[in-house]
N, C-alpha and C positions, 0 to 999 in steps of 0.2 A: 358687050353682050347685046344681042339684038332685042328689039322690042318684044318679039314673040316669046323669046326665052324669059324675059323678065315678067311678062304677063302670066306665063305658065308657072313660074315659081311663086308668084303672088297667089295664084289659085290654089296651089298646093298648100301654102301657108294658111290660107283661109280654111281649107278643108281640114287640115290638122287641128286648127283652132276649134272648128265646130265639133270635130270628133272628140277633142279633149273636153270641151264643154259638155257634150252629151254624156261622156263617161263620168264627169263629175256629177252631173244631174242624176245619172243612174245610181252611182254610189251613194249620193245623199238620200235618194228615195229609198234604196235598200236599207240604209242605216235607220231611217225613220220608221220604215215598216218593221224591221227587226226589233227595234226598241219597243214599238207599240205591241208587237206580238208577245215579246217577253213580259211586258207589264201585264198584258191580258192574262197570260198563263199564271203569273204570280198571283194576280187577283183571284183567279179561279182556284188555284191551289190553297190560297189563304182561306177563301170562303169554304172550301171543302174541309180543310183542317179544322175550321171552327165548329163543324158539326161533330158532336160527341159520338165516339164509337162505343157500341154496347153489344153484349152478348145476351141472347134471349133464351128463355127456357119455358117449359109448360109444367103445370102441376100434375102429379100422379095420384092415382086412387090409393086410399089407405088400405093396408093389407087386412085380410080377415082375422089374422092372429098376429100378435106382436110378442117377440121374445125379448126379455130384459135380463141382462147378466149383471149381477151385483156381487161385491165382495162380502164374504161371510166368515164367521169365526165359530169354531166348534168348542163347546163346553161340555163337561161331564154332566151326567144326570144329577149327581150330588157331588159336591167337592167341599171338604172340610179342612180348614187349617187347624192344626193341633198346637196349642200354646201351653206353656207351663203354668200351672195354677199355684205352685209354691216355688220359693227361691231355694236354690241349692246347686249341686254339681251332678252332672250326668254320671250315673254309676255304670250303666250299660245300656246299649241299644240292641234291639233284636231283629228289626226289619229294615232292609236297605231299599234303595231305589228299585221300583218295578216289582216288589214283593207282593204277591196276593195275600190278602188278610181277610179274616172273618170278624164279625162283630165281637168285640171283647178281647181280641188278640192283643198281647202286650207289645207295645212298640219300644218302650224304653222305661228305665227306672231312674229316679232322682234320689240322691242322698241329701236329706234335709234334717240334720241333728237338732236344729233349733225347733223345728215343727214337732219332732218327737218329744223334746223336753216340754214344750208347751202342752202337748197332749197329756203327758204324765202329770204335769202340774194341774191341769183341768180335772183329771180323774181324782187327784188328791183333794182338791177343793170340793168336789162332789161328795167324797166320803166324809169330809168335815161337816158339810152342810147337812148330810143325812143324819149324822150323829147328833147334831144340834137339834134337828127336827124331832128325832125320837125323844130327846130329853124334853123338848117343849111339849110334846104330846103327853108324856107321863106327868109332867108338872101341871098341865092344864087339867088332866083328869083328876089329880089329887085335890087341886083347889076347887074343882067343880063338886067333888064329894063333900067338901066342907061348906059349900054354899048354903046359906040360910041359918047358919049357926053363929054363935057369938065369937067363934075362933077367927074368922076372916071377914073382911069387908067385901061387899059385892064388887066394888071397884077393883080390888086385887084379882078377883076371879076373872073379870072381863079382860084385865091386862094379860093374864096368862093365856087366855083363849086367843087374843090378838097376836101374842108372841108365837103361838102355834101356827097361825095362818101365815105370819111373816116368814117363819122358818120353812114352811112348805113352799113359799114363793122363791126363797133362796135356793132350795133344792132344785126347783124347776129351772131356774137360771143356770145353775151349775150343770144340770143335765144338758141344756142347750149348748153350753160352752164345750162340754165333752163331745157332743155330737159334731160341733163345728170343727174341732181339732181332729176328730176321727175322720171327717170328710177330707181334711187337708192331708192327713196321713195317706188316705186312699189316693189322693191326687199325685202322690209320689210315683205312682204307676200310670204311665200314659198308655191308653188303650185305643183301639180302632172303634169309631162310632158306628160303623156299618161295614158290610161286606164290600170289598173294593180292592184297589191297588195303591200302593205307596208311590206317589208321583214326586215326592220331594222329601229329602232328609237334610236338614240344615244344622245338625249338631253332631258332636262326637264325644267320646268318653273324656271326662274331666272338664268339659265346658261348664262355665257357670251360667245359670239361667235365672231370670227374674220371673216373678209371679205376674207376667203380662196378661194372662187370661183373666185374672180377677180385677184388673185395673184398666178401665177403658182408655185412659189417657196414655198408658204405657203400650197398650195393644195397638194403638194407631200407628206407632213407629216401630213396633217390635216385629221380628221375623219369626214365623211359625217354625216350630221344631220339626214337624212332619206335616205333610199334606196327603190326604187320602181321598181318592176319587172312585166313585161308582160309575163304571163305564159299560154296564150292560145295555144302556141306551144313551143317546147323546142328544144335546140341544144345540141348535145352530141359530145364532143371532145375526140378523141382517137388517140394515136400514134401507127401507123402501121409500122412494120419492113420494111425496104427498099426492101427486096426481094419480097414482096407482092404488091408493089406499082403499078405494071403493071395491076393488077386486079381492082384497085380502079377507079370507074367511077361514075358519077352522076346517081342515080337511083338504085345502087347496094343495095340489101336488106340485113339487118342484124337483129339479134334478141338480145334483151336486157333482162337480168335477174337481180333481186335485191338480195343481200345477205340474206335479211330477208325472202324472199319468192322466192326461186330458181325455184319453180314449175311454177311460173307466167312468161309467155313469152310475150314480148312487141316488136312489129315490128317497125323498123326504116329504113330509107334509106339514102344513102350517098348524101349529097348536094354538097360538093366541097372538095378539098384538097388544101394544101398550095403550091403544085407544087414545093416543095423544100424539101431537106432532111436535118434534123438537124445533123450537124457534130458531136455533142457530143454523141448522141444516135443512129444515123443512122436510124431514124424513120421519117415518114411523118405524119404531123398533119392532121387529117381527121375530117370533120364536118358532122354529121348526124342530121337529123331532124325527129320529130315525133309530131303528134297532142296531145294536152293535154287539151281538153275542160272542163273537170271536175276538173282540178288542182290536179289530183291524184298523179302526180310526182312533186317534188319540186326541185328548183335550188340547186346546190351543192351536189346532191345525187351521190353516187358511184354506178356504174353499171358494170356488166360484159357484154362485147360486143362480140357476137358470129358471126363470119364471116364464110361463106362457100365458099371456092375458088375451082376452078377446079384443079384436080390433073393431073398427067402424068403417066398413067399405064405403059408406055414403059420404065420407069426408075426403078432402083433398090434402095432399102433402106437398109442401113447397120448401125450397131451401131457406134456411134461417137467414142467410146473408142477403136474400132478395127482399126482405121486409124493411120498410122504411118506418121509423118511429119519429113522428112529428107531433107538433102541438095539436094538429087536427085529428090525431089518432094514428092507428097503424094502417099503412097503405102499401100497395105494390105499384110499380111503374109499368102499366100496360103499354104495349107497342101496337098501334093500329096498322091497318093495311097501307096507310100513307106514311108510315114510319114516323109518326108523331106520338109523343108521350101523353098518356092519360093516367092521372093519379087516382087509383081506385081504392076506396076504403074497404078494409077486410076485418073480419072478426076471427081472432086466433083461438086455437085450442091448446092442446098439450105441447110443451116443448120437448122434442125428441132428440135434442142434441144438435146435430148438423141440419136437421129438418124440423119443421113445425107444422102442426095441423092448422088448416084454414077451415073454419066452420061456415063462413058465408062471405059473399062478396067476390068470389072467384069461380070461374068455370074451367073445365078441363081443356077446352079449346083455346083459352086465352094464352097469349104470349106476353111475357113480362121480362123486365131486365133482370139478369142473374145477379148482378152486384151493383145496384144503383148508387149514384152519388146523391148526397143531400142537396146538391145544386140543381138537380133536374127540376124543370118547371112544367106546368100544365101546357100542353100544346107544343112543346119544344121538339124540333126535328132532330132525329138521331139517325145514325147509320149502323146497320147490323153487320157485325163481323163474326167470323167463325173463331172458336177458341183455339189456343195454341195446342199443338199435339200433346196428348197425355192429360189434358185438363178436362175433367168431367164435372160440370157444375152441379149436377144432380144425379144420384145413383139410380140405376135400373131403367133409364129411359134415354134414347139417343137425342142428340141435339135437334131442335126444331128446324126443319128445312123450309125455306121460303122459295117462291118462284124465282128462278134465275140463279139460285145457289146450288152448289154442287154437293153431292154426298161425300162424306169423309172417305168412302172407299173408291170414289171415282178417280180417274186419272187427273193429275194436276193440270191447270190451264197453262197456256204458253206464258212465258215471263213477260211482264209489262212493268213499267216504272210505277204506274198508279197502283197495281196490285201489290208491288213490293212495299210501297208506302203504307197501304192498308194493313199488310201483315206486320210491318214494323210497329204501327200504331197499336195494333191488337196485342202485341207482345209486351207492351209497356204496362207497368203496374197500374197506372192511372188511365188505362184505355177506356174504362167504363165510366169515367167521371167527366163531367162537363168542364170545359176550360174556364 
């Protein structure tokens, strides 16, 4: 090989070497740059993920009127359980379920031979006592006629007079015994205490009954033979929460609806309240009345009682889940224009279930976290996200829109990885909590 050829081959080898070195340098530089870029992106994503995602809401004005629906129970105007006053066997019953009765109508008769025998014995004892009393009267008169003579002593005269008085007392006692057994004989006939309807018959011919009506200890566990209800008017009992007790007054109108016919509205009015709050439920027992001339409603019926109470439009309504209960008091987590948290003290009013009244400390223009975490701190930066589809954090008002955010009705933005991450973070149950 000539010298020129060898020199040309050496130059080519050196060129290839420089090209390989340059390629290695470029590949090394690209790898370093790619690794640095990846680490920078990871740091940025980690820093972004460390910012809590929250949903914000605003308070709404309290309505001018508030409707409260409570469960109620209908009772008869009068309802009387009829117990047996004497022990014996049911001889016959005359009124069945649903039978209309007048005051004094016979419901059933009881066969009580023992009571009849005791009544006859009491009458015999009365006749004996009366005979002895008559004898004592005649004897006392005779001895009184001999008083002051040598025939009798004054002591004997006084004894005969005292015996007359004693026999008169025995007659009175025998008369009371006869009256007692006569009343028991009358109790063999069960009668209706007032005009009404028989709503229960718990006995039949031949049943043995005890004198539960005359013994309080037996009556507590005994079953009444009949129950009679006066349904010309009805009473409705409902337990009203304590916070509405100031609106309860005689004459307050309410509307009743039945579960089987909710379209039918029945008017009733408040008659009285218990004027006391039950400690176990913090409710006030309220009694309403309504006429029932056709007996269309029955005792024991369940009804929904609709009250309309005046509201307070000057107050604000906030979701109950937006309230923070801390040692410092009740607070809401306000979100400022710089997306930083400010813990604002608020004074609450009535609890309305899913919402609650805010009496002070909040303005209608304030934006606050819908479901704050107890880990949120004063001045902490947050990122606002839109709620998932179908979630409404507060009824009756759309989601608060901020600059740069799209309306729920607007077209969706183009897909991006960052937007996908934000939507995924918002859909998690803990999206509104601090990490």
